[in-house]
C-alpha positions as CSV (number, residue, x, y, z in Angstrom):
1,X,0.0,0.0,0.1
2,X,1.4,3.3,-1.1
3,X,1.4,6.1,1.4
4,X,0.2,9.6,0.1
5,X,2.0,12.7,0.9
6,X,-0.7,13.6,3.4
7,X,-0.8,10.4,5.2
8,X,3.0,10.3,5.4
9,X,2.9,13.9,6.9
10,X,0.3,12.7,9.5
11,X,2.4,9.7,10.3
12,X,5.6,11.8,10.9
13,X,3.5,14.2,13.1
14,X,2.2,11.4,15.1
15,X,5.6,9.9,15.4
16,X,7.0,13.2,16.8
17,X,4.2,13.6,19.3
18,X,4.7,10.0,20.5
19,X,8.3,10.7,21.0
20,X,7.5,13.8,23.1
21,X,5.1,11.9,25.2
22,X,7.6,9.1,25.8
23,X,10.3,11.6,26.8
24,X,7.9,13.3,29.2
25,X,6.9,10.0,30.7
26,X,10.6,9.1,31.3
27,X,11.2,12.5,32.9
28,X,8.2,12.1,35.1
29,X,9.4,8.6,36.2
30,X,12.9,10.0,37.0
31,X,11.5,12.8,39.0
32,X,9.1,10.6,41.0
33,X,11.9,8.1,41.8
34,X,14.2,10.9,43.0
35,X,11.5,12.4,45.1
36,X,10.6,9.1,46.7
37,X,14.3,8.4,47.7
38,X,14.5,12.0,49.1
39,X,11.3,11.5,51.1
40,X,12.2,8.2,52.4
41,X,15.4,9.5,54.0
42,X,13.5,12.2,56.2
43,X,13.3,12.1,59.9
44,X,9.8,12.9,61.4
45,X,10.5,16.7,62.0
46,X,11.5,17.0,58.3
47,X,8.3,15.2,57.2
48,X,6.1,17.5,59.2
49,X,7.7,20.4,57.5
50,X,7.6,18.8,54.1
51,X,3.9,18.0,54.4
52,X,3.1,21.6,55.4
53,X,5.1,22.9,52.6
54,X,3.6,20.6,50.0
55,X,0.0,21.4,51.2
56,X,0.8,25.1,51.8
57,X,-0.3,24.7,55.4
58,X,0.8,26.8,58.5
59,X,1.6,25.0,61.7
60,X,-1.8,26.1,63.0
61,X,-3.6,24.6,59.9
62,X,-1.9,21.4,60.2
63,X,-2.6,21.2,63.9
64,X,-6.4,21.8,63.2
65,X,-6.4,19.0,60.6
66,X,-4.7,16.6,62.9
67,X,-6.7,17.7,65.9
68,X,-3.7,18.6,67.9
69,X,-2.6,22.0,69.3
70,X,-0.2,24.4,67.4
71,X,2.3,23.8,70.1
72,X,2.4,20.1,69.5
73,X,3.2,20.7,65.7
74,X,5.8,23.2,66.6
75,X,7.5,20.8,69.1
76,X,7.4,18.0,66.6
77,X,8.9,20.1,63.8
78,X,11.6,21.5,66.0
79,X,12.5,18.1,67.5
80,X,11.5,19.0,71.1
81,X,9.1,16.0,71.4
82,X,8.0,12.9,69.3
83,X,4.5,12.0,68.6
84,X,2.9,9.1,70.4
85,X,1.9,6.1,68.2
86,X,-1.6,7.2,67.9
87,X,-0.8,10.7,66.7
88,X,1.8,9.3,64.4
89,X,-1.0,7.0,62.8
90,X,-3.2,10.1,62.4
91,X,-0.4,11.9,60.6
92,X,0.3,9.0,58.4
93,X,-3.3,8.6,57.5
94,X,-3.5,12.5,56.7
95,X,-0.5,12.2,54.5
96,X,-1.9,9.1,52.6
97,X,-5.3,10.9,52.1
98,X,-3.5,13.8,50.5
99,X,-1.3,11.8,48.3
100,X,1.9,12.1,50.2
101,X,3.4,8.7,50.7
102,X,6.5,8.0,52.9
103,X,7.8,4.6,52.1
104,X,9.3,3.9,55.4
105,X,6.6,5.3,57.8
106,X,9.0,5.5,60.8
């Protein structure tokens, strides 16, 4: 079957678009991988700050969302105290529900 000039141009255009999509998919995969490594190495205080920055929340906003006081978030973020298991579970659930996944959950 012989290709007409028009169908050949369409094929070339489609091929170029597919190349761009493939390149974007690879770039996205690389970025997601590097982010997941970066996130998995975080200690809990860093995770608190990371979540706040990702969701554009103040310490007060995050405290309200987790049903704890502002001072509790402040102490966690500044390494003054560590959360009890129940509070940590609430934080992990909050992160999961907002699409922020920490592979290690420590």
